[in-house]
All heavy atoms as a GROMACS GRO file, in nm:
protein
  576
    1MET      N    1   0.856   1.002  -1.027
    1MET     CA    2   0.863   0.901  -0.928
    1MET      C    3   0.928   0.953  -0.800
    1MET      O    4   0.885   0.913  -0.696
    1MET     CB    5   0.944   0.779  -0.980
    1MET     CG    6   0.870   0.688  -1.065
    1MET     SD    7   0.755   0.588  -0.967
    1MET     CE    8   0.713   0.470  -1.087
    2ASP      N    9   1.032   1.034  -0.809
    2ASP     CA   10   1.098   1.080  -0.686
    2ASP      C   11   1.002   1.163  -0.604
    2ASP      O   12   1.011   1.156  -0.479
    2ASP     CB   13   1.223   1.162  -0.728
    2ASP     CG   14   1.332   1.079  -0.787
    2ASP    OD1   15   1.338   0.959  -0.749
    2ASP    OD2   16   1.412   1.130  -0.862
    3ASP      N   17   0.916   1.240  -0.668
    3ASP     CA   18   0.816   1.313  -0.597
    3ASP      C   19   0.724   1.225  -0.518
    3ASP      O   20   0.692   1.249  -0.400
    3ASP     CB   21   0.738   1.403  -0.690
    3ASP     CG   22   0.642   1.493  -0.613
    3ASP    OD1   23   0.682   1.554  -0.514
    3ASP    OD2   24   0.527   1.505  -0.656
    4VAL      N   25   0.680   1.116  -0.577
    4VAL     CA   26   0.590   1.019  -0.510
    4VAL      C   27   0.666   0.956  -0.395
    4VAL      O   28   0.607   0.942  -0.286
    4VAL     CB   29   0.542   0.910  -0.607
    4VAL    CG1   30   0.464   0.806  -0.537
    4VAL    CG2   31   0.458   0.974  -0.713
    5ALA      N   32   0.791   0.923  -0.411
    5ALA     CA   33   0.869   0.857  -0.307
    5ALA      C   34   0.887   0.954  -0.188
    5ALA      O   35   0.871   0.913  -0.071
    5ALA     CB   36   1.005   0.814  -0.358
    6SER      N   37   0.921   1.079  -0.213
    6SER     CA   38   0.937   1.174  -0.108
    6SER      C   39   0.807   1.205  -0.036
    6SER      O   40   0.805   1.217   0.085
    6SER     CB   41   0.998   1.302  -0.161
    6SER     OG   42   0.914   1.368  -0.252
    7ARG      N   43   0.696   1.209  -0.111
    7ARG     CA   44   0.566   1.228  -0.046
    7ARG      C   45   0.526   1.108   0.036
    7ARG      O   46   0.473   1.120   0.147
    7ARG     CB   47   0.456   1.259  -0.146
    7ARG     CG   48   0.473   1.396  -0.211
    7ARG     CD   49   0.356   1.433  -0.297
    7ARG     NE   50   0.336   1.331  -0.402
    7ARG     CZ   51   0.228   1.315  -0.475
    7ARG    NH1   52   0.125   1.395  -0.452
    7ARG    NH2   53   0.220   1.220  -0.562
    8ALA      N   54   0.560   0.985  -0.012
    8ALA     CA   55   0.529   0.866   0.069
    8ALA      C   56   0.612   0.862   0.195
    8ALA      O   57   0.563   0.828   0.305
    8ALA     CB   58   0.560   0.738  -0.016
    9GLU      N   59   0.738   0.903   0.190
    9GLU     CA   60   0.824   0.907   0.304
    9GLU      C   61   0.772   1.010   0.404
    9GLU      O   62   0.768   0.987   0.526
    9GLU     CB   63   0.969   0.936   0.267
    9GLU     CG   64   1.064   0.931   0.384
    9GLU     CD   65   1.071   0.796   0.455
    9GLU    OE1   66   1.051   0.695   0.390
    9GLU    OE2   67   1.095   0.797   0.575
   10ALA      N   68   0.736   1.127   0.354
   10ALA     CA   69   0.683   1.230   0.446
   10ALA      C   70   0.556   1.189   0.509
   10ALA      O   71   0.530   1.211   0.627
   10ALA     CB   72   0.658   1.361   0.362
   11ALA      N   73   0.468   1.120   0.434
   11ALA     CA   74   0.346   1.068   0.492
   11ALA      C   75   0.372   0.964   0.598
   11ALA      O   76   0.303   0.962   0.700
   11ALA     CB   77   0.254   1.011   0.382
   12ARG      N   78   0.466   0.881   0.575
   12ARG     CA   79   0.500   0.777   0.672
   12ARG      C   80   0.553   0.838   0.803
   12ARG      O   81   0.524   0.790   0.912
   12ARG     CB   82   0.604   0.680   0.618
   12ARG     CG   83   0.632   0.566   0.713
   12ARG     CD   84   0.735   0.469   0.656
   12ARG     NE   85   0.766   0.372   0.756
   12ARG     CZ   86   0.732   0.244   0.744
   12ARG    NH1   87   0.670   0.199   0.642
   12ARG    NH2   88   0.759   0.160   0.842
   13GLU      N   89   0.623   0.949   0.795
   13GLU     CA   90   0.678   1.014   0.910
   13GLU      C   91   0.570   1.089   0.990
   13GLU      O   92   0.582   1.105   1.111
   13GLU     CB   93   0.787   1.113   0.869
   13GLU     CG   94   0.911   1.040   0.822
   13GLU     CD   95   1.018   1.138   0.770
   13GLU    OE1   96   0.997   1.259   0.773
   13GLU    OE2   97   1.120   1.092   0.723
   14THR      N   98   0.466   1.132   0.918
   14THR     CA   99   0.363   1.216   0.987
   14THR      C  100   0.229   1.149   1.003
   14THR      O  101   0.153   1.189   1.084
   14THR     CB  102   0.342   1.346   0.907
   14THR    OG1  103   0.299   1.312   0.773
   14THR    CG2  104   0.467   1.425   0.897
   15SER      N  105   0.201   1.043   0.926
   15SER     CA  106   0.076   0.978   0.931
   15SER      C  107   0.089   0.832   0.896
   15SER      O  108   0.170   0.800   0.807
   15SER     CB  109  -0.023   1.043   0.830
   15SER     OG  110  -0.142   0.970   0.820
   16PRO      N  111   0.016   0.743   0.960
   16PRO     CA  112   0.027   0.601   0.927
   16PRO      C  113  -0.050   0.567   0.794
   16PRO      O  114  -0.046   0.454   0.753
   16PRO     CB  115  -0.038   0.533   1.045
   16PRO     CG  116  -0.134   0.628   1.096
   16PRO     CD  117  -0.077   0.765   1.071
   17PHE      N  118  -0.121   0.662   0.740
   17PHE     CA  119  -0.203   0.638   0.619
   17PHE      C  120  -0.131   0.689   0.495
   17PHE      O  121  -0.074   0.796   0.495
   17PHE     CB  122  -0.337   0.704   0.628
   17PHE     CG  123  -0.428   0.642   0.731
   17PHE    CD1  124  -0.438   0.697   0.856
   17PHE    CD2  125  -0.496   0.525   0.708
   17PHE    CE1  126  -0.519   0.641   0.953
   17PHE    CE2  127  -0.575   0.464   0.804
   17PHE     CZ  128  -0.586   0.525   0.929
   18LEU      N  129  -0.137   0.607   0.386
   18LEU     CA  130  -0.088   0.645   0.257
   18LEU      C  131  -0.205   0.647   0.155
   18LEU      O  132  -0.300   0.570   0.171
   18LEU     CB  133   0.013   0.540   0.207
   18LEU     CG  134   0.137   0.522   0.296
   18LEU    CD1  135   0.227   0.415   0.234
   18LEU    CD2  136   0.218   0.652   0.308
   19THR      N  137  -0.191   0.733   0.057
   19THR     CA  138  -0.290   0.733  -0.050
   19THR      C  139  -0.267   0.611  -0.135
   19THR      O  140  -0.168   0.541  -0.119
   19THR     CB  141  -0.276   0.860  -0.139
   19THR    OG1  142  -0.152   0.854  -0.203
   19THR    CG2  143  -0.287   0.987  -0.058
   20ALA      N  144  -0.359   0.586  -0.225
   20ALA     CA  145  -0.345   0.466  -0.309
   20ALA      C  146  -0.216   0.473  -0.393
   20ALA      O  147  -0.148   0.372  -0.410
   20ALA     CB  148  -0.469   0.452  -0.400
   21LYS      N  149  -0.183   0.587  -0.447
   21LYS     CA  150  -0.064   0.600  -0.525
   21LYS      C  151   0.062   0.579  -0.438
   21LYS      O  152   0.156   0.511  -0.478
   21LYS     CB  153  -0.055   0.738  -0.593
   21LYS     CG  154  -0.153   0.748  -0.705
   21LYS     CD  155  -0.134   0.877  -0.783
   21LYS     CE  156  -0.237   0.883  -0.899
   21LYS     NZ  157  -0.226   1.008  -0.971
   22GLN      N  158   0.062   0.636  -0.319
   22GLN     CA  159   0.176   0.613  -0.226
   22GLN      C  160   0.183   0.466  -0.182
   22GLN      O  161   0.295   0.411  -0.177
   22GLN     CB  162   0.157   0.702  -0.104
   22GLN     CG  163   0.172   0.851  -0.132
   22GLN     CD  164   0.130   0.937  -0.015
   22GLN    OE1  165   0.043   0.899   0.063
   22GLN    NE2  166   0.188   1.057  -0.008
   23ALA      N  167   0.069   0.404  -0.160
   23ALA     CA  168   0.066   0.264  -0.119
   23ALA      C  169   0.116   0.174  -0.231
   23ALA      O  170   0.195   0.081  -0.203
   23ALA     CB  171  -0.072   0.224  -0.077
   24ALA      N  172   0.080   0.205  -0.352
   24ALA     CA  173   0.130   0.122  -0.464
   24ALA      C  174   0.279   0.137  -0.475
   24ALA      O  175   0.347   0.034  -0.496
   24ALA     CB  176   0.059   0.171  -0.592
   25PHE      N  177   0.331   0.256  -0.464
   25PHE     CA  178   0.478   0.274  -0.470
   25PHE      C  179   0.544   0.198  -0.354
   25PHE      O  180   0.644   0.133  -0.373
   25PHE     CB  181   0.511   0.424  -0.465
   25PHE     CG  182   0.656   0.452  -0.472
   25PHE    CD1  183   0.721   0.455  -0.595
   25PHE    CD2  184   0.732   0.472  -0.361
   25PHE    CE1  185   0.855   0.480  -0.601
   25PHE    CE2  186   0.867   0.491  -0.365
   25PHE     CZ  187   0.930   0.498  -0.490
   26TYR      N  188   0.487   0.210  -0.236
   26TYR     CA  189   0.543   0.143  -0.119
   26TYR      C  190   0.552  -0.007  -0.138
   26TYR      O  191   0.650  -0.071  -0.096
   26TYR     CB  192   0.454   0.177   0.004
   26TYR     CG  193   0.502   0.123   0.134
   26TYR    CD1  194   0.597   0.187   0.206
   26TYR    CD2  195   0.443   0.008   0.189
   26TYR    CE1  196   0.638   0.140   0.331
   26TYR    CE2  197   0.481  -0.043   0.308
   26TYR     CZ  198   0.581   0.024   0.382
   26TYR     OH  199   0.622  -0.027   0.502
   27LEU      N  200   0.452  -0.065  -0.204
   27LEU     CA  201   0.451  -0.210  -0.226
   27LEU      C  202   0.523  -0.250  -0.353
   27LEU      O  203   0.541  -0.369  -0.378
   27LEU     CB  204   0.306  -0.257  -0.238
   27LEU     CG  205   0.223  -0.253  -0.110
   27LEU    CD1  206   0.076  -0.279  -0.140
   27LEU    CD2  207   0.277  -0.348  -0.006
   28GLY      N  208   0.563  -0.152  -0.435
   28GLY     CA  209   0.629  -0.187  -0.560
   28GLY      C  210   0.532  -0.232  -0.667
   28GLY      O  211   0.571  -0.310  -0.756
   29LEU      N  212   0.406  -0.186  -0.657
   29LEU     CA  213   0.304  -0.220  -0.754
   29LEU      C  214   0.266  -0.101  -0.835
   29LEU      O  215   0.288   0.012  -0.794
   29LEU     CB  216   0.178  -0.273  -0.681
   29LEU     CG  217   0.190  -0.395  -0.594
   29LEU    CD1  218   0.063  -0.416  -0.515
   29LEU    CD2  219   0.224  -0.514  -0.676
   30GLY      N  220   0.205  -0.124  -0.949
   30GLY     CA  221   0.145  -0.011  -1.024
   30GLY      C  222   0.017   0.032  -0.958
   30GLY      O  223  -0.056  -0.052  -0.891
   31TYR      N  224  -0.020   0.159  -0.976
   31TYR     CA  225  -0.144   0.208  -0.920
   31TYR      C  226  -0.265   0.130  -0.968
   31TYR      O  227  -0.352   0.094  -0.894
   31TYR     CB  228  -0.158   0.362  -0.950
   31TYR     CG  229  -0.291   0.414  -0.915
   31TYR    CD1  230  -0.324   0.437  -0.784
   31TYR    CD2  231  -0.385   0.442  -1.016
   31TYR    CE1  232  -0.448   0.491  -0.752
   31TYR    CE2  233  -0.509   0.496  -0.982
   31TYR     CZ  234  -0.540   0.519  -0.849
   31TYR     OH  235  -0.663   0.570  -0.817
   32GLY      N  236  -0.265   0.101  -1.099
   32GLY     CA  237  -0.376   0.028  -1.159
   32GLY      C  238  -0.387  -0.114  -1.098
   32GLY      O  239  -0.499  -0.162  -1.076
   33THR      N  240  -0.274  -0.176  -1.076
   33THR     CA  241  -0.275  -0.311  -1.013
   33THR      C  242  -0.335  -0.306  -0.875
   33THR      O  243  -0.422  -0.391  -0.840
   33THR     CB  244  -0.132  -0.369  -1.008
   33THR    OG1  245  -0.079  -0.372  -1.135
   33THR    CG2  246  -0.129  -0.503  -0.942
   34LEU      N  247  -0.295  -0.211  -0.791
   34LEU     CA  248  -0.350  -0.196  -0.656
   34LEU      C  249  -0.498  -0.165  -0.664
   34LEU      O  250  -0.578  -0.220  -0.587
   34LEU     CB  251  -0.278  -0.086  -0.580
   34LEU     CG  252  -0.316  -0.070  -0.433
   34LEU    CD1  253  -0.291  -0.196  -0.356
   34LEU    CD2  254  -0.246   0.049  -0.374
   35LYS      N  255  -0.540  -0.083  -0.758
   35LYS     CA  256  -0.683  -0.053  -0.776
   35LYS      C  257  -0.762  -0.182  -0.814
   35LYS      O  258  -0.868  -0.205  -0.754
   35LYS     CB  259  -0.700   0.049  -0.885
   35LYS     CG  260  -0.843   0.091  -0.907
   35LYS     CD  261  -0.852   0.200  -1.011
   35LYS     CE  262  -0.995   0.241  -1.038
   35LYS     NZ  263  -1.010   0.343  -1.136
   36GLN      N  264  -0.708  -0.266  -0.898
   36GLN     CA  265  -0.772  -0.393  -0.935
   36GLN      C  266  -0.783  -0.485  -0.814
   36GLN      O  267  -0.887  -0.549  -0.790
   36GLN     CB  268  -0.696  -0.463  -1.045
   36GLN     CG  269  -0.711  -0.399  -1.180
   36GLN     CD  270  -0.627  -0.468  -1.290
   36GLN    OE1  271  -0.544  -0.555  -1.257
   36GLN    NE2  272  -0.652  -0.431  -1.411
   37PHE      N  273  -0.676  -0.488  -0.732
   37PHE     CA  274  -0.680  -0.567  -0.610
   37PHE      C  275  -0.790  -0.522  -0.518
   37PHE      O  276  -0.860  -0.600  -0.456
   37PHE     CB  277  -0.547  -0.565  -0.534
   37PHE     CG  278  -0.434  -0.644  -0.599
   37PHE    CD1  279  -0.304  -0.623  -0.562
   37PHE    CD2  280  -0.463  -0.743  -0.695
   37PHE    CE1  281  -0.199  -0.694  -0.616
   37PHE    CE2  282  -0.356  -0.820  -0.746
   37PHE     CZ  283  -0.227  -0.794  -0.709
   38ARG      N  284  -0.803  -0.388  -0.505
   38ARG     CA  285  -0.907  -0.330  -0.421
   38ARG      C  286  -1.044  -0.366  -0.472
   38ARG      O  287  -1.134  -0.406  -0.398
   38ARG     CB  288  -0.894  -0.180  -0.410
   38ARG     CG  289  -0.995  -0.114  -0.313
   38ARG     CD  290  -0.974   0.034  -0.300
   38ARG     NE  291  -1.003   0.104  -0.427
   38ARG     CZ  292  -0.920   0.180  -0.492
   38ARG    NH1  293  -0.798   0.200  -0.446
   38ARG    NH2  294  -0.956   0.242  -0.602
   39GLN      N  295  -1.064  -0.354  -0.605
   39GLN     CA  296  -1.196  -0.383  -0.663
   39GLN      C  297  -1.233  -0.531  -0.650
   39GLN      O  298  -1.350  -0.565  -0.638
   39GLN     CB  299  -1.199  -0.343  -0.810
   39GLN     CG  300  -1.193  -0.191  -0.824
   39GLN     CD  301  -1.170  -0.143  -0.967
   39GLN    OE1  302  -1.120  -0.218  -1.049
   39GLN    NE2  303  -1.208  -0.021  -0.997
   40LYS      N  304  -1.134  -0.618  -0.655
   40LYS     CA  305  -1.159  -0.765  -0.645
   40LYS      C  306  -1.153  -0.810  -0.501
   40LYS      O  307  -1.172  -0.928  -0.471
   40LYS     CB  308  -1.054  -0.842  -0.723
   40LYS     CG  309  -1.063  -0.818  -0.874
   40LYS     CD  310  -0.954  -0.895  -0.946
   40LYS     CE  311  -0.963  -0.870  -1.094
   40LYS     NZ  312  -0.853  -0.939  -1.165
   41ALA      N  313  -1.123  -0.721  -0.404
   41ALA     CA  314  -1.111  -0.750  -0.262
   41ALA      C  315  -1.002  -0.854  -0.237
   41ALA      O  316  -1.012  -0.940  -0.150
   41ALA     CB  317  -1.245  -0.797  -0.206
   42THR      N  318  -0.892  -0.847  -0.314
   42THR     CA  319  -0.776  -0.941  -0.295
   42THR      C  320  -0.655  -0.864  -0.247
   42THR      O  321  -0.551  -0.929  -0.223
   42THR     CB  322  -0.746  -1.011  -0.426
   42THR    OG1  323  -0.713  -0.914  -0.526
   42THR    CG2  324  -0.859  -1.098  -0.470
   43GLY      N  325  -0.661  -0.739  -0.236
   43GLY     CA  326  -0.544  -0.656  -0.193
   43GLY      C  327  -0.546  -0.625  -0.045
   43GLY      O  328  -0.628  -0.684   0.031
   44PRO      N  329  -0.459  -0.539  -0.001
   44PRO     CA  330  -0.453  -0.498   0.138
   44PRO      C  331  -0.576  -0.423   0.183
   44PRO      O  332  -0.651  -0.366   0.098
   44PRO     CB  333  -0.332  -0.409   0.145
   44PRO     CG  334  -0.303  -0.365   0.007
   44PRO     CD  335  -0.360  -0.468  -0.082
   45ARG      N  336  -0.606  -0.433   0.309
   45ARG     CA  337  -0.720  -0.360   0.363
   45ARG      C  338  -0.704  -0.209   0.337
   45ARG      O  339  -0.591  -0.158   0.336
   45ARG     CB  340  -0.729  -0.380   0.518
   45ARG     CG  341  -0.771  -0.516   0.555
   45ARG     CD  342  -0.778  -0.531   0.706
   45ARG     NE  343  -0.868  -0.426   0.754
   45ARG     CZ  344  -0.893  -0.409   0.886
   45ARG    NH1  345  -0.835  -0.484   0.973
   45ARG    NH2  346  -0.973  -0.312   0.923
   46CYS      N  347  -0.813  -0.145   0.309
   46CYS     CA  348  -0.809  -0.001   0.284
   46CYS      C  349  -0.933   0.066   0.342
   46CYS      O  350  -1.030  -0.002   0.378
   46CYS     CB  351  -0.796   0.027   0.135
   46CYS     SG  352  -0.923  -0.044   0.035
   47ARG      N  353  -0.920   0.198   0.349
   47ARG     CA  354  -1.030   0.276   0.402
   47ARG      C  355  -1.056   0.394   0.312
   47ARG      O  356  -0.965   0.448   0.248
   47ARG     CB  357  -0.993   0.333   0.538
   47ARG     CG  358  -0.958   0.227   0.640
   47ARG     CD  359  -0.876   0.291   0.755
   47ARG     NE  360  -0.851   0.201   0.861
   47ARG     CZ  361  -0.750   0.121   0.869
   47ARG    NH1  362  -0.653   0.124   0.771
   47ARG    NH2  363  -0.724   0.038   0.969
   48ARG      N  364  -1.179   0.432   0.308
   48ARG     CA  365  -1.216   0.548   0.225
   48ARG      C  366  -1.241   0.666   0.316
   48ARG      O  367  -1.330   0.665   0.398
   48ARG     CB  368  -1.341   0.515   0.139
   48ARG     CG  369  -1.366   0.618   0.038
   48ARG     CD  370  -1.473   0.567  -0.056
   48ARG     NE  371  -1.507   0.678  -0.146
   48ARG     CZ  372  -1.602   0.665  -0.236
   48ARG    NH1  373  -1.670   0.556  -0.250
   48ARG    NH2  374  -1.631   0.770  -0.314
   49HIS      N  375  -1.160   0.768   0.297
   49HIS     CA  376  -1.175   0.893   0.374
   49HIS      C  377  -1.222   0.999   0.276
   49HIS      O  378  -1.148   1.048   0.193
   49HIS     CB  379  -1.038   0.939   0.434
   49HIS     CG  380  -0.984   0.842   0.533
   49HIS    ND1  381  -0.861   0.866   0.596
   49HIS    CD2  382  -1.027   0.726   0.580
   49HIS    CE1  383  -0.840   0.760   0.680
   49HIS    NE2  384  -0.936   0.678   0.669
   50GLY      N  385  -1.351   1.029   0.282
   50GLY     CA  386  -1.412   1.112   0.178
   50GLY      C  387  -1.416   1.043   0.044
   50GLY      O  388  -1.470   0.932   0.038
   51ARG      N  389  -1.354   1.098  -0.051
   51ARG     CA  390  -1.349   1.036  -0.186
   51ARG      C  391  -1.216   0.965  -0.212
   51ARG      O  392  -1.199   0.909  -0.319
   51ARG     CB  393  -1.371   1.139  -0.297
   51ARG     CG  394  -1.508   1.204  -0.289
   51ARG     CD  395  -1.536   1.295  -0.405
   51ARG     NE  396  -1.429   1.394  -0.424
   51ARG     CZ  397  -1.415   1.466  -0.531
   51ARG    NH1  398  -1.491   1.452  -0.634
   51ARG    NH2  399  -1.316   1.558  -0.538
   52ILE      N  400  -1.124   0.969  -0.115
   52ILE     CA  401  -0.992   0.914  -0.139
   52ILE      C  402  -0.973   0.788  -0.057
   52ILE      O  403  -1.006   0.782   0.063
   52ILE     CB  404  -0.887   1.018  -0.096
   52ILE    CG1  405  -0.907   1.148  -0.183
   52ILE    CG2  406  -0.744   0.966  -0.114
   52ILE    CD1  407  -0.817   1.260  -0.142
   53TRP      N  408  -0.917   0.686  -0.124
   53TRP     CA  409  -0.886   0.559  -0.057
   53TRP      C  410  -0.750   0.575   0.014
   53TRP      O  411  -0.652   0.631  -0.042
   53TRP     CB  412  -0.878   0.447  -0.158
   53TRP     CG  413  -1.011   0.410  -0.211
   53TRP    CD1  414  -1.067   0.449  -0.327
   53TRP    CD2  415  -1.106   0.323  -0.147
   53TRP    NE1  416  -1.192   0.395  -0.337
   53TRP    CE2  417  -1.215   0.317  -0.231
   53TRP    CE3  418  -1.103   0.252  -0.029
   53TRP    CZ2  419  -1.330   0.241  -0.198
   53TRP    CZ3  420  -1.217   0.176   0.002
   53TRP    CH2  421  -1.325   0.170  -0.080
   54HIS      N  422  -0.744   0.526   0.136
   54HIS     CA  423  -0.619   0.531   0.215
   54HIS      C  424  -0.586   0.393   0.264
   54HIS      O  425  -0.675   0.310   0.289
   54HIS     CB  426  -0.634   0.625   0.336
   54HIS     CG  427  -0.632   0.767   0.299
   54HIS    ND1  428  -0.742   0.833   0.258
   54HIS    CD2  429  -0.529   0.854   0.299
   54HIS    CE1  430  -0.710   0.962   0.232
   54HIS    NE2  431  -0.582   0.973   0.254
   55TYR      N  432  -0.456   0.365   0.276
   55TYR     CA  433  -0.407   0.236   0.326
   55TYR      C  434  -0.320   0.263   0.446
   55TYR      O  435  -0.228   0.349   0.443
   55TYR     CB  436  -0.320   0.173   0.212
   55TYR     CG  437  -0.398   0.136   0.092
   55TYR    CD1  438  -0.434   0.231  -0.004
   55TYR    CD2  439  -0.439   0.004   0.073
   55TYR    CE1  440  -0.506   0.195  -0.118
   55TYR    CE2  441  -0.514  -0.032  -0.040
   55TYR     CZ  442  -0.547   0.062  -0.132
   55TYR     OH  443  -0.618   0.029  -0.244
   56HIS      N  444  -0.343   0.190   0.554
   56HIS     CA  445  -0.264   0.199   0.674
   56HIS      C  446  -0.134   0.120   0.654
   56HIS      O  447  -0.135   0.006   0.595
   56HIS     CB  448  -0.338   0.145   0.794
   56HIS     CG  449  -0.282   0.184   0.924
   56HIS    ND1  450  -0.172   0.123   0.978
   56HIS    CD2  451  -0.316   0.282   1.009
   56HIS    CE1  452  -0.141   0.175   1.093
   56HIS    NE2  453  -0.225   0.275   1.114
   57ILE      N  454  -0.024   0.171   0.692
   57ILE     CA  455   0.107   0.105   0.670
   57ILE      C  456   0.108  -0.033   0.730
   57ILE      O  457   0.161  -0.132   0.665
   57ILE     CB  458   0.218   0.194   0.721
   57ILE    CG1  459   0.238   0.316   0.633
   57ILE    CG2  460   0.352   0.113   0.725
   57ILE    CD1  461   0.337   0.418   0.684
   58GLU      N  462   0.052  -0.050   0.844
   58GLU     CA  463   0.049  -0.188   0.906
   58GLU      C  464  -0.031  -0.285   0.823
   58GLU      O  465   0.010  -0.401   0.813
   58GLU     CB  466  -0.004  -0.179   1.049
   58GLU     CG  467   0.088  -0.110   1.146
   58GLU     CD  468   0.030  -0.104   1.286
   58GLU    OE1  469  -0.078  -0.157   1.311
   58GLU    OE2  470   0.098  -0.045   1.370
   59ASP      N  471  -0.142  -0.237   0.757
   59ASP     CA  472  -0.221  -0.329   0.672
   59ASP      C  473  -0.139  -0.364   0.545
   59ASP      O  474  -0.146  -0.475   0.498
   59ASP     CB  475  -0.350  -0.256   0.630
   59ASP     CG  476  -0.447  -0.241   0.747
   59ASP    OD1  477  -0.438  -0.317   0.845
   59ASP    OD2  478  -0.532  -0.149   0.745
   60LEU      N  479  -0.065  -0.268   0.494
   60LEU     CA  480   0.020  -0.296   0.379
   60LEU      C  481   0.128  -0.399   0.413
   60LEU      O  482   0.151  -0.491   0.336
   60LEU     CB  483   0.087  -0.168   0.328
   60LEU     CG  484  -0.006  -0.061   0.272
   60LEU    CD1  485   0.074   0.065   0.239
   60LEU    CD2  486  -0.082  -0.111   0.152
   61GLU      N  487   0.190  -0.382   0.527
   61GLU     CA  488   0.296  -0.478   0.566
   61GLU      C  489   0.239  -0.613   0.597
   61GLU      O  490   0.299  -0.713   0.558
   61GLU     CB  491   0.370  -0.424   0.686
   61GLU     CG  492   0.455  -0.300   0.648
   61GLU     CD  493   0.522  -0.231   0.767
   61GLU    OE1  494   0.500  -0.273   0.882
   61GLU    OE2  495   0.602  -0.139   0.742
   62ALA      N  496   0.120  -0.622   0.656
   62ALA     CA  497   0.061  -0.750   0.685
   62ALA      C  498   0.019  -0.820   0.557
   62ALA      O  499   0.041  -0.943   0.542
   62ALA     CB  500  -0.062  -0.730   0.773
   63TRP      N  501  -0.041  -0.746   0.462
   63TRP     CA  502  -0.074  -0.808   0.336
   63TRP      C  503   0.042  -0.856   0.260
   63TRP      O  504   0.047  -0.968   0.206
   63TRP     CB  505  -0.152  -0.706   0.249
   63TRP     CG  506  -0.192  -0.760   0.119
   63TRP    CD1  507  -0.305  -0.837   0.086
   63TRP    CD2  508  -0.125  -0.740  -0.007
   63TRP    NE1  509  -0.307  -0.866  -0.047
   63TRP    CE2  510  -0.198  -0.811  -0.105
   63TRP    CE3  511  -0.009  -0.670  -0.042
   63TRP    CZ2  512  -0.160  -0.808  -0.238
   63TRP    CZ3  513   0.030  -0.672  -0.175
   63TRP    CH2  514  -0.047  -0.741  -0.273
   64SER      N  515   0.150  -0.776   0.258
   64SER     CA  516   0.275  -0.814   0.192
   64SER      C  517   0.333  -0.940   0.252
   64SER      O  518   0.374  -1.031   0.179
   64SER     CB  519   0.375  -0.698   0.198
   64SER     OG  520   0.493  -0.735   0.131
   65ALA      N  521   0.336  -0.948   0.380
   65ALA     CA  522   0.392  -1.064   0.451
   65ALA      C  523   0.310  -1.189   0.418
   65ALA      O  524   0.363  -1.299   0.402
   65ALA     CB  525   0.395  -1.044   0.604
   66ALA      N  526   0.179  -1.174   0.406
   66ALA     CA  527   0.095  -1.287   0.371
   66ALA      C  528   0.114  -1.338   0.226
   66ALA      O  529   0.076  -1.451   0.195
   66ALA     CB  530  -0.054  -1.250   0.390
   67GLN      N  531   0.175  -1.253   0.142
   67GLN     CA  532   0.197  -1.293   0.006
   67GLN      C  533   0.327  -1.371  -0.014
   67GLN      O  534   0.355  -1.425  -0.123
   67GLN     CB  535   0.204  -1.169  -0.084
   67GLN     CG  536   0.084  -1.080  -0.077
   67GLN     CD  537  -0.049  -1.152  -0.096
   67GLN    OE1  538  -0.067  -1.220  -0.194
   67GLN    NE2  539  -0.137  -1.142  -0.004
   68SER      N  540   0.406  -1.380   0.089
   68SER     CA  541   0.539  -1.446   0.078
   68SER      C  542   0.519  -1.594   0.060
   68SER      O  543   0.425  -1.655   0.112
   68SER     CB  544   0.628  -1.416   0.196
   68SER     OG  545   0.574  -1.464   0.313
   69CYS      N  546   0.613  -1.657  -0.011
   69CYS     CA  547   0.608  -1.805  -0.031
   69CYS      C  548   0.747  -1.854  -0.058
   69CYS      O  549   0.835  -1.777  -0.094
   69CYS     CB  550   0.517  -1.842  -0.145
   69CYS     SG  551   0.563  -1.776  -0.306
   70GLY      N  552   0.767  -1.982  -0.039
   70GLY     CA  553   0.894  -2.043  -0.066
   70GLY      C  554   0.997  -2.015   0.037
   70GLY      O  555   0.972  -1.941   0.136
   71GLY      N  556   1.116  -2.065   0.021
   71GLY     CA  557   1.224  -2.043   0.113
   71GLY      C  558   1.206  -2.122   0.241
   71GLY      O  559   1.103  -2.184   0.266
   72ASP      N  560   1.306  -2.118   0.324
   72ASP     CA  561   1.297  -2.189   0.450
   72ASP      C  562   1.279  -2.095   0.570
   72ASP      O  563   1.284  -2.139   0.682
   72ASP     CB  564   1.423  -2.274   0.472
   72ASP     CG  565   1.551  -2.194   0.476
   72ASP    OD1  566   1.541  -2.070   0.469
   72ASP    OD2  567   1.659  -2.255   0.483
   73GLY      N  568   1.263  -1.966   0.542
   73GLY     CA  569   1.238  -1.869   0.652
   73GLY      C  570   1.368  -1.825   0.718
   73GLY      O  571   1.361  -1.752   0.811
   74ALA      N  572   1.479  -1.870   0.672
   74ALA     CA  573   1.609  -1.834   0.738
   74ALA      C  574   1.665  -1.709   0.673
   74ALA      O  575   1.642  -1.675   0.566
   74ALA     CB  576   1.709  -1.947   0.727
   0.00000   0.00000   0.00000
């Protein structure tokens, strides 16, 4: 896990795109869960670069914010 976290951090510093594994870690989801969301078109926006799916950090943050519920916003 630490390797994935360090790679995700390095990717964030150098590129706005994360791989699916990095994006899942960033969101606190399992890789399989994120893959299911992608297949059902219910997850964050993603792009396919060659054979690899990539997620833009802004898309991850927007999707995550849209999932929030409850509370008074304070």
